C-alpha positions in Angstrom: 10.2 2.8 -17.7 8.6 4.6 -14.3 9.9 2.7 -11.9 9.0 2.1 -8.8 11.9 4.8 -7.1 10.6 7.2 -9.3 6.9 7.1 -8.6 8.6 7.6 -4.8 10.3 10.4 -5.6 7.5 12.8 -7.5 5.5 11.9 -4.1 7.2 13.5 -1.4 5.5 15.7 -0.1 6.5 20.5 -0.8 7.0 20.6 2.8 9.5 18.0 3.4 12.4 20.1 3.6 10.6 22.8 6.0 11.1 19.9 9.2 7.4 18.6 8.1 6.6 15.5 10.1 3.4 14.7 8.9 3.2 13.0 5.6 6.4 11.3 5.7 8.1 8.6 4.4 11.4 8.6 4.6 13.9 6.3 5.3 15.5 7.3 9.5 18.9 6.3 7.5 19.8 8.4 4.7 22.2 5.1 3.4 19.4 2.3 2.9 19.7 1.6 -0.4 16.5 2.0 -2.2 15.4 -0.9 -4.8 12.9 -1.1 -7.7 10.2 -3.2 -7.5 6.9 -3.6 -8.3 3.8 -4.4 -6.0 3.0 -8.3 -6.1 -0.1 -8.6 -7.4 -3.1 -10.0 -5.3 -6.1 -11.0 -7.3 -8.3 -12.4 -4.8 -9.0 -15.9 -6.1 -9.0 -18.4 -3.3 -5.8 -19.9 -3.9 -4.5 -16.2 -2.4 -3.2 -16.0 0.8 -4.3 -12.3 1.6 -2.1 -12.7 5.1 1.3 -13.8 3.1 0.0 -10.6 0.2 -0.9 -8.4 3.1 2.7 -9.4 4.6 4.5 -9.2 1.6 3.6 -5.6 0.3 4.1 -4.2 4.5 8.0 -5.9 3.8 8.1 -3.9 0.6 7.3 -0.8 2.6 9.0 -1.2 6.0 12.5 -1.8 3.0 11.5 1.0 1.1 11.4 3.3 4.3 7.7 4.2 3.7 5.6 5.3 6.7 3.0 7.1 5.3 -0.2 5.0 6.4 -2.2 6.6 2.7 0.4 6.1 0.8 0.9 2.4 1.7 -3.0 2.2 1.3 -2.6 3.4 -2.3 0.4 1.4 -3.2 -0.9 -1.6 -2.2 -3.9 -0.8 -3.9 -1.8 -0.5 -7.5 -1.5 -5.1 -7.6 -4.7 -5.3 -7.2 -6.0 -7.0 -10.5 -9.7 -8.5 -11.1 -11.8 -9.4 -8.5 -9.7 -7.1 -5.9 -9.3 -4.1 -8.1 -13.1 -4.5 -8.1 -13.4 -5.1 -4.3 -11.1 -1.9 -4.2 -12.7 0.2 -6.9 -16.2 -0.8 -5.5 -15.4 0.8 -2.2 -13.8 4.1 -3.0 -16.6 5.0 -5.2 -19.6 3.8 -3.2 -18.2 6.2 -0.6 -18.6 9.7 0.8 -15.0 9.8 2.9 -11.7 7.9 2.7 -13.1 4.3 3.2 -9.0 3.2 4.3 -7.9 6.4 6.9 -5.4 3.8 8.0 -3.2 0.5 6.8 -4.9 -1.5 9.9 -8.5 -0.6 8.3 -7.5 -1.8 4.7 -6.0 -4.7 6.2 -9.1 -5.7 8.0 -11.6 -4.6 5.1 -9.4 -6.7 2.7 -9.1 -9.8 5.5 -12.8 -9.7 5.9 -12.8 -9.9 1.8 -11.1 -12.3 0.4 -9.7 -14.0 4.2 -10.9 -17.6 3.8 -13.5 -18.7 7.0 -11.9 -20.4 8.9 -8.1 -19.6 8.4 
């Protein structure tokens, strides 16, 4: 079974040893322990709180030292199921460019789609 940490190792940029900081998602401290954790599921149901889910996911990224916003969006999307997954796939398929160029755009779009009015 592939763990979150194994996936992280496979996504490490090829130029990380060349001093490049673009696309880097390594922790600032090399002795920070990494744990195997699954992104929580989010289905987009009315009884789910999208803000809480986003906070949980952001906490995972912080704990793992993930700073690249593109990777954050794609990892977060691995937790989508049902309506949320359909929403994400439709956004990606209907866009000529990256529909989520950064984490803030992703959050705004996700909240716009699933956050209840008057929240």
